[in-house]
Backbone as XML, in Angstrom:
<?xml version="1.0"?>
<chain id="A" units="angstrom">
  <residue number="1" name="UNK">
    <atom name="N" x="135.392" y="133.265" z="117.551"/>
    <atom name="CA" x="135.492" y="134.298" z="118.461"/>
    <atom name="C" x="134.884" y="133.718" z="119.615"/>
  </residue>
  <residue number="2" name="UNK">
    <atom name="N" x="135.396" y="134.174" z="120.596"/>
    <atom name="CA" x="135.339" y="133.990" z="122.200"/>
    <atom name="C" x="134.715" y="134.985" z="123.040"/>
  </residue>
  <residue number="3" name="UNK">
    <atom name="N" x="133.667" y="134.872" z="123.809"/>
    <atom name="CA" x="133.133" y="135.820" z="124.491"/>
    <atom name="C" x="133.253" y="135.596" z="126.137"/>
  </residue>
  <residue number="4" name="UNK">
    <atom name="N" x="133.597" y="136.490" z="126.824"/>
    <atom name="CA" x="133.718" y="136.594" z="128.101"/>
    <atom name="C" x="132.456" y="137.186" z="128.531"/>
  </residue>
  <residue number="5" name="UNK">
    <atom name="N" x="131.829" y="136.619" z="129.665"/>
    <atom name="CA" x="130.745" y="137.120" z="130.195"/>
    <atom name="C" x="130.413" y="137.368" z="131.546"/>
  </residue>
  <residue number="6" name="UNK">
    <atom name="N" x="129.491" y="138.141" z="131.989"/>
    <atom name="CA" x="129.208" y="138.094" z="133.421"/>
    <atom name="C" x="127.738" y="137.738" z="133.502"/>
  </residue>
  <residue number="7" name="UNK">
    <atom name="N" x="127.179" y="137.021" z="134.360"/>
    <atom name="CA" x="125.761" y="136.818" z="134.769"/>
    <atom name="C" x="125.560" y="137.403" z="135.983"/>
  </residue>
  <residue number="8" name="UNK">
    <atom name="N" x="124.379" y="138.129" z="135.985"/>
    <atom name="CA" x="123.684" y="138.407" z="137.546"/>
    <atom name="C" x="122.843" y="137.352" z="137.911"/>
  </residue>
  <residue number="9" name="UNK">
    <atom name="N" x="122.739" y="136.735" z="138.997"/>
    <atom name="CA" x="121.754" y="136.037" z="139.403"/>
    <atom name="C" x="120.681" y="136.559" z="140.106"/>
  </residue>
  <residue number="10" name="UNK">
    <atom name="N" x="119.520" y="135.816" z="140.434"/>
    <atom name="CA" x="118.410" y="136.389" z="141.203"/>
    <atom name="C" x="118.861" y="136.686" z="142.405"/>
  </residue>
  <residue number="11" name="UNK">
    <atom name="N" x="119.744" y="136.395" z="143.086"/>
    <atom name="CA" x="120.270" y="136.727" z="144.383"/>
    <atom name="C" x="121.320" y="137.698" z="144.448"/>
  </residue>
  <residue number="12" name="UNK">
    <atom name="N" x="121.609" y="138.138" z="143.146"/>
    <atom name="CA" x="122.399" y="139.417" z="143.083"/>
    <atom name="C" x="123.885" y="138.882" z="143.241"/>
  </residue>
  <residue number="13" name="UNK">
    <atom name="N" x="124.250" y="137.779" z="142.770"/>
    <atom name="CA" x="125.665" y="137.479" z="142.752"/>
    <atom name="C" x="125.927" y="137.593" z="141.370"/>
  </residue>
  <residue number="14" name="UNK">
    <atom name="N" x="127.409" y="137.522" z="140.936"/>
    <atom name="CA" x="127.937" y="137.604" z="139.689"/>
    <atom name="C" x="128.497" y="136.358" z="139.262"/>
  </residue>
  <residue number="15" name="UNK">
    <atom name="N" x="128.658" y="135.928" z="138.355"/>
    <atom name="CA" x="129.130" y="134.847" z="137.778"/>
    <atom name="C" x="129.982" y="135.324" z="136.348"/>
  </residue>
  <residue number="16" name="UNK">
    <atom name="N" x="131.351" y="134.725" z="136.308"/>
    <atom name="CA" x="132.035" y="135.077" z="135.280"/>
    <atom name="C" x="132.227" y="133.741" z="134.570"/>
  </residue>
  <residue number="17" name="UNK">
    <atom name="N" x="132.425" y="133.718" z="133.117"/>
    <atom name="CA" x="132.760" y="132.546" z="132.371"/>
    <atom name="C" x="133.336" y="133.082" z="130.813"/>
  </residue>
  <residue number="18" name="UNK">
    <atom name="N" x="133.635" y="132.018" z="129.975"/>
    <atom name="CA" x="134.050" y="132.417" z="128.635"/>
    <atom name="C" x="133.416" y="131.223" z="127.972"/>
  </residue>
  <residue number="19" name="UNK">
    <atom name="N" x="133.349" y="131.429" z="126.651"/>
    <atom name="CA" x="132.637" y="130.549" z="125.793"/>
    <atom name="C" x="133.012" y="130.864" z="124.370"/>
  </residue>
  <residue number="20" name="UNK">
    <atom name="N" x="132.754" y="129.888" z="123.315"/>
    <atom name="CA" x="133.042" y="130.228" z="121.834"/>
    <atom name="C" x="131.609" y="130.062" z="121.353"/>
  </residue>
  <residue number="21" name="UNK">
    <atom name="N" x="130.503" y="129.871" z="121.975"/>
    <atom name="CA" x="128.859" y="129.948" z="121.672"/>
    <atom name="C" x="128.169" y="130.611" z="122.861"/>
  </residue>
  <residue number="22" name="UNK">
    <atom name="N" x="128.101" y="131.751" z="122.907"/>
    <atom name="CA" x="127.504" y="132.393" z="123.853"/>
    <atom name="C" x="125.967" y="131.936" z="124.016"/>
  </residue>
  <residue number="23" name="UNK">
    <atom name="N" x="125.300" y="131.981" z="123.009"/>
    <atom name="CA" x="123.934" y="131.531" z="123.024"/>
    <atom name="C" x="123.684" y="129.819" z="123.582"/>
  </residue>
  <residue number="24" name="UNK">
    <atom name="N" x="124.604" y="129.130" z="123.141"/>
    <atom name="CA" x="124.636" y="127.686" z="123.389"/>
    <atom name="C" x="124.978" y="127.612" z="124.854"/>
  </residue>
  <residue number="25" name="UNK">
    <atom name="N" x="126.179" y="128.491" z="125.430"/>
    <atom name="CA" x="126.172" y="128.279" z="126.753"/>
    <atom name="C" x="125.154" y="128.733" z="127.619"/>
  </residue>
  <residue number="26" name="UNK">
    <atom name="N" x="124.604" y="129.909" z="127.210"/>
    <atom name="CA" x="123.488" y="130.600" z="128.089"/>
    <atom name="C" x="122.283" y="129.429" z="128.148"/>
  </residue>
  <residue number="27" name="UNK">
    <atom name="N" x="121.903" y="128.910" z="127.061"/>
    <atom name="CA" x="120.991" y="127.795" z="127.086"/>
    <atom name="C" x="121.454" y="126.467" z="128.181"/>
  </residue>
  <residue number="28" name="UNK">
    <atom name="N" x="122.617" y="126.066" z="128.048"/>
    <atom name="CA" x="123.232" y="125.273" z="128.987"/>
    <atom name="C" x="122.847" y="125.587" z="130.422"/>
  </residue>
  <residue number="29" name="UNK">
    <atom name="N" x="123.254" y="126.849" z="130.687"/>
    <atom name="CA" x="123.093" y="127.375" z="132.000"/>
    <atom name="C" x="121.666" y="127.454" z="132.309"/>
  </residue>
  <residue number="30" name="UNK">
    <atom name="N" x="120.757" y="127.719" z="131.579"/>
    <atom name="CA" x="119.282" y="127.832" z="131.818"/>
    <atom name="C" x="118.816" y="126.437" z="132.192"/>
  </residue>
  <residue number="31" name="UNK">
    <atom name="N" x="119.286" y="125.285" z="131.501"/>
    <atom name="CA" x="118.849" y="124.090" z="131.547"/>
    <atom name="C" x="119.530" y="123.294" z="132.811"/>
  </residue>
  <residue number="32" name="UNK">
    <atom name="N" x="120.352" y="124.194" z="133.495"/>
    <atom name="CA" x="120.944" y="123.615" z="134.683"/>
    <atom name="C" x="122.132" y="122.578" z="134.351"/>
  </residue>
  <residue number="33" name="UNK">
    <atom name="N" x="122.792" y="122.511" z="133.087"/>
    <atom name="CA" x="123.618" y="121.531" z="132.651"/>
    <atom name="C" x="124.838" y="122.451" z="132.597"/>
  </residue>
  <residue number="34" name="UNK">
    <atom name="N" x="125.080" y="123.653" z="132.913"/>
    <atom name="CA" x="126.226" y="124.376" z="132.932"/>
    <atom name="C" x="126.891" y="124.310" z="134.064"/>
  </residue>
  <residue number="35" name="UNK">
    <atom name="N" x="127.548" y="125.565" z="134.403"/>
    <atom name="CA" x="128.516" y="125.269" z="135.710"/>
    <atom name="C" x="127.692" y="125.220" z="136.881"/>
  </residue>
  <residue number="36" name="UNK">
    <atom name="N" x="128.228" y="124.488" z="137.894"/>
    <atom name="CA" x="127.512" y="123.927" z="139.146"/>
    <atom name="C" x="126.976" y="125.101" z="139.988"/>
  </residue>
  <residue number="37" name="UNK">
    <atom name="N" x="127.868" y="126.137" z="139.931"/>
    <atom name="CA" x="127.380" y="127.389" z="140.877"/>
    <atom name="C" x="126.196" y="127.851" z="140.285"/>
  </residue>
  <residue number="38" name="UNK">
    <atom name="N" x="125.915" y="127.955" z="139.168"/>
    <atom name="CA" x="124.607" y="128.443" z="138.721"/>
    <atom name="C" x="123.192" y="127.644" z="138.819"/>
  </residue>
  <residue number="39" name="UNK">
    <atom name="N" x="123.567" y="126.540" z="139.054"/>
    <atom name="CA" x="122.461" y="125.731" z="139.416"/>
    <atom name="C" x="121.693" y="125.787" z="140.608"/>
  </residue>
  <residue number="40" name="UNK">
    <atom name="N" x="122.189" y="126.527" z="141.795"/>
    <atom name="CA" x="121.491" y="126.801" z="142.714"/>
    <atom name="C" x="120.662" y="127.978" z="142.926"/>
  </residue>
  <residue number="41" name="UNK">
    <atom name="N" x="120.539" y="128.600" z="141.763"/>
    <atom name="CA" x="119.849" y="130.028" z="141.368"/>
    <atom name="C" x="118.645" y="129.809" z="140.597"/>
  </residue>
  <residue number="42" name="UNK">
    <atom name="N" x="117.465" y="130.304" z="140.828"/>
    <atom name="CA" x="116.465" y="130.196" z="140.015"/>
    <atom name="C" x="116.684" y="130.999" z="138.703"/>
  </residue>
  <residue number="43" name="UNK">
    <atom name="N" x="117.380" y="132.104" z="138.483"/>
    <atom name="CA" x="117.398" y="132.749" z="137.256"/>
    <atom name="C" x="118.735" y="133.461" z="137.213"/>
  </residue>
  <residue number="44" name="UNK">
    <atom name="N" x="118.953" y="134.224" z="136.091"/>
    <atom name="CA" x="120.174" y="134.947" z="135.743"/>
    <atom name="C" x="119.802" y="136.006" z="134.590"/>
  </residue>
  <residue number="45" name="UNK">
    <atom name="N" x="120.761" y="136.895" z="134.638"/>
    <atom name="CA" x="120.314" y="137.757" z="133.290"/>
    <atom name="C" x="121.895" y="138.072" z="132.938"/>
  </residue>
  <residue number="46" name="UNK">
    <atom name="N" x="122.208" y="138.074" z="131.705"/>
    <atom name="CA" x="123.569" y="138.530" z="131.214"/>
    <atom name="C" x="123.763" y="139.837" z="131.309"/>
  </residue>
  <residue number="47" name="UNK">
    <atom name="N" x="124.730" y="140.412" z="131.905"/>
    <atom name="CA" x="124.878" y="141.844" z="132.414"/>
    <atom name="C" x="126.087" y="142.364" z="131.494"/>
  </residue>
  <residue number="48" name="UNK">
    <atom name="N" x="127.101" y="141.553" z="130.969"/>
    <atom name="CA" x="128.300" y="141.981" z="130.257"/>
    <atom name="C" x="128.768" y="140.889" z="129.407"/>
  </residue>
  <residue number="49" name="UNK">
    <atom name="N" x="129.376" y="141.563" z="128.529"/>
    <atom name="CA" x="130.346" y="140.695" z="127.510"/>
    <atom name="C" x="131.511" y="141.447" z="126.893"/>
  </residue>
  <residue number="50" name="UNK">
    <atom name="N" x="132.515" y="140.626" z="126.457"/>
    <atom name="CA" x="133.518" y="141.214" z="125.865"/>
    <atom name="C" x="134.010" y="140.042" z="124.807"/>
  </residue>
  <residue number="51" name="UNK">
    <atom name="N" x="134.498" y="140.557" z="123.624"/>
    <atom name="CA" x="134.782" y="139.584" z="122.394"/>
    <atom name="C" x="136.407" y="139.461" z="122.338"/>
  </residue>
  <residue number="52" name="UNK">
    <atom name="N" x="136.671" y="138.261" z="121.862"/>
    <atom name="CA" x="137.893" y="138.063" z="121.834"/>
    <atom name="C" x="138.444" y="137.097" z="120.432"/>
  </residue>
  <residue number="53" name="UNK">
    <atom name="N" x="139.454" y="137.131" z="119.638"/>
    <atom name="CA" x="139.702" y="136.190" z="118.781"/>
    <atom name="C" x="140.177" y="134.859" z="119.199"/>
  </residue>
  <residue number="54" name="UNK">
    <atom name="N" x="140.947" y="134.939" z="120.266"/>
    <atom name="CA" x="141.541" y="133.535" z="120.706"/>
    <atom name="C" x="140.983" y="133.190" z="121.843"/>
  </residue>
  <residue number="55" name="UNK">
    <atom name="N" x="140.943" y="131.807" z="122.255"/>
    <atom name="CA" x="140.801" y="131.216" z="123.467"/>
    <atom name="C" x="141.570" y="131.730" z="124.766"/>
  </residue>
  <residue number="56" name="UNK">
    <atom name="N" x="143.057" y="131.750" z="124.492"/>
    <atom name="CA" x="144.021" y="131.938" z="125.371"/>
    <atom name="C" x="143.698" y="133.741" z="125.632"/>
  </residue>
  <residue number="57" name="UNK">
    <atom name="N" x="143.200" y="134.600" z="124.943"/>
    <atom name="CA" x="142.853" y="135.932" z="125.148"/>
    <atom name="C" x="141.678" y="135.930" z="126.171"/>
  </residue>
  <residue number="58" name="UNK">
    <atom name="N" x="140.532" y="135.228" z="125.852"/>
    <atom name="CA" x="139.365" y="134.980" z="126.512"/>
    <atom name="C" x="139.539" y="134.587" z="127.929"/>
  </residue>
  <residue number="59" name="UNK">
    <atom name="N" x="140.497" y="133.489" z="128.119"/>
    <atom name="CA" x="140.698" y="132.906" z="129.255"/>
    <atom name="C" x="141.749" y="133.730" z="130.107"/>
  </residue>
  <residue number="60" name="UNK">
    <atom name="N" x="142.369" y="134.564" z="129.465"/>
    <atom name="CA" x="143.291" y="135.534" z="130.499"/>
    <atom name="C" x="142.388" y="136.606" z="130.911"/>
  </residue>
  <residue number="61" name="UNK">
    <atom name="N" x="141.274" y="137.178" z="130.277"/>
    <atom name="CA" x="140.633" y="138.213" z="130.603"/>
    <atom name="C" x="139.626" y="137.826" z="131.726"/>
  </residue>
  <residue number="62" name="UNK">
    <atom name="N" x="139.008" y="136.418" z="131.410"/>
    <atom name="CA" x="138.244" y="135.793" z="132.163"/>
    <atom name="C" x="138.860" y="135.799" z="133.874"/>
  </residue>
  <residue number="63" name="UNK">
    <atom name="N" x="140.158" y="135.305" z="133.965"/>
    <atom name="CA" x="140.872" y="135.296" z="135.128"/>
    <atom name="C" x="140.938" y="136.652" z="135.477"/>
  </residue>
  <residue number="64" name="UNK">
    <atom name="N" x="141.343" y="137.684" z="134.831"/>
    <atom name="CA" x="141.295" y="138.953" z="135.407"/>
    <atom name="C" x="140.223" y="139.667" z="135.972"/>
  </residue>
  <residue number="65" name="UNK">
    <atom name="N" x="139.039" y="139.011" z="135.353"/>
    <atom name="CA" x="137.914" y="139.657" z="135.949"/>
    <atom name="C" x="137.369" y="138.766" z="137.254"/>
  </residue>
  <residue number="66" name="UNK">
    <atom name="N" x="137.782" y="137.518" z="137.284"/>
    <atom name="CA" x="137.343" y="136.867" z="138.489"/>
    <atom name="C" x="138.022" y="137.339" z="139.820"/>
  </residue>
  <residue number="67" name="UNK">
    <atom name="N" x="139.405" y="138.091" z="139.323"/>
    <atom name="CA" x="140.142" y="138.447" z="140.666"/>
    <atom name="C" x="139.559" y="139.759" z="141.014"/>
  </residue>
  <residue number="68" name="UNK">
    <atom name="N" x="138.488" y="140.589" z="140.248"/>
    <atom name="CA" x="138.264" y="141.785" z="140.658"/>
    <atom name="C" x="137.161" y="141.691" z="141.737"/>
  </residue>
  <residue number="69" name="UNK">
    <atom name="N" x="136.895" y="142.610" z="142.568"/>
    <atom name="CA" x="136.064" y="142.734" z="143.717"/>
    <atom name="C" x="134.545" y="142.546" z="143.110"/>
  </residue>
  <residue number="70" name="UNK">
    <atom name="N" x="133.591" y="142.611" z="143.852"/>
    <atom name="CA" x="132.362" y="142.535" z="143.325"/>
    <atom name="C" x="131.980" y="144.192" z="143.037"/>
  </residue>
  <residue number="71" name="UNK">
    <atom name="N" x="132.536" y="145.139" z="143.880"/>
    <atom name="CA" x="132.270" y="146.622" z="143.555"/>
    <atom name="C" x="133.202" y="146.990" z="142.265"/>
  </residue>
  <residue number="72" name="UNK">
    <atom name="N" x="134.202" y="146.481" z="141.933"/>
    <atom name="CA" x="134.841" y="146.570" z="140.777"/>
    <atom name="C" x="134.303" y="146.075" z="139.586"/>
  </residue>
  <residue number="73" name="UNK">
    <atom name="N" x="133.457" y="144.901" z="139.543"/>
    <atom name="CA" x="132.910" y="144.335" z="138.411"/>
    <atom name="C" x="131.596" y="145.156" z="138.230"/>
  </residue>
  <residue number="74" name="UNK">
    <atom name="N" x="130.794" y="145.581" z="139.388"/>
    <atom name="CA" x="129.376" y="146.054" z="139.330"/>
    <atom name="C" x="129.782" y="147.698" z="138.437"/>
  </residue>
  <residue number="75" name="UNK">
    <atom name="N" x="131.164" y="148.203" z="138.775"/>
    <atom name="CA" x="131.705" y="149.437" z="138.069"/>
    <atom name="C" x="131.721" y="149.180" z="136.503"/>
  </residue>
  <residue number="76" name="UNK">
    <atom name="N" x="132.472" y="147.868" z="136.069"/>
    <atom name="CA" x="132.632" y="147.515" z="134.868"/>
    <atom name="C" x="131.122" y="147.206" z="133.985"/>
  </residue>
  <residue number="77" name="UNK">
    <atom name="N" x="130.366" y="146.715" z="134.915"/>
    <atom name="CA" x="128.957" y="146.552" z="134.323"/>
    <atom name="C" x="128.199" y="147.874" z="134.061"/>
  </residue>
  <residue number="78" name="UNK">
    <atom name="N" x="128.210" y="148.737" z="135.017"/>
    <atom name="CA" x="127.470" y="149.827" z="134.804"/>
    <atom name="C" x="127.962" y="150.866" z="133.766"/>
  </residue>
  <residue number="79" name="UNK">
    <atom name="N" x="129.276" y="150.817" z="133.448"/>
    <atom name="CA" x="129.800" y="151.656" z="132.470"/>
    <atom name="C" x="129.818" y="150.999" z="131.073"/>
  </residue>
  <residue number="80" name="UNK">
    <atom name="N" x="129.439" y="150.059" z="130.991"/>
    <atom name="CA" x="129.327" y="149.166" z="129.707"/>
    <atom name="C" x="128.126" y="148.298" z="129.734"/>
  </residue>
  <residue number="81" name="UNK">
    <atom name="N" x="126.871" y="148.792" z="130.100"/>
    <atom name="CA" x="125.536" y="148.169" z="130.335"/>
    <atom name="C" x="125.263" y="147.715" z="128.628"/>
  </residue>
  <residue number="82" name="UNK">
    <atom name="N" x="124.890" y="146.584" z="128.607"/>
    <atom name="CA" x="124.473" y="145.861" z="127.372"/>
    <atom name="C" x="122.902" y="146.545" z="126.883"/>
  </residue>
  <residue number="83" name="UNK">
    <atom name="N" x="122.249" y="147.132" z="127.831"/>
    <atom name="CA" x="120.887" y="147.367" z="127.212"/>
    <atom name="C" x="121.030" y="149.195" z="126.693"/>
  </residue>
  <residue number="84" name="UNK">
    <atom name="N" x="122.223" y="149.553" z="126.545"/>
    <atom name="CA" x="122.549" y="150.972" z="126.086"/>
    <atom name="C" x="122.025" y="150.910" z="124.596"/>
  </residue>
</chain>
């Protein structure tokens, strides 16, 4: 199983990625060993996820999400909040 995810940083920027081990990937991000983009932020929060059966599906969806404007991503996040 693969997960596409969106993180909100402490500066209110959004980071989109995919992984086959969400818990492990988040731990790497927190340890500043993940994406270079996230290393410059103090903290982040997981705000959105989608599950896919294959890597290619997840990569395709990640690419689609990265092309969205911040406003479009915010709408997606608010209509599918993880805390519901």
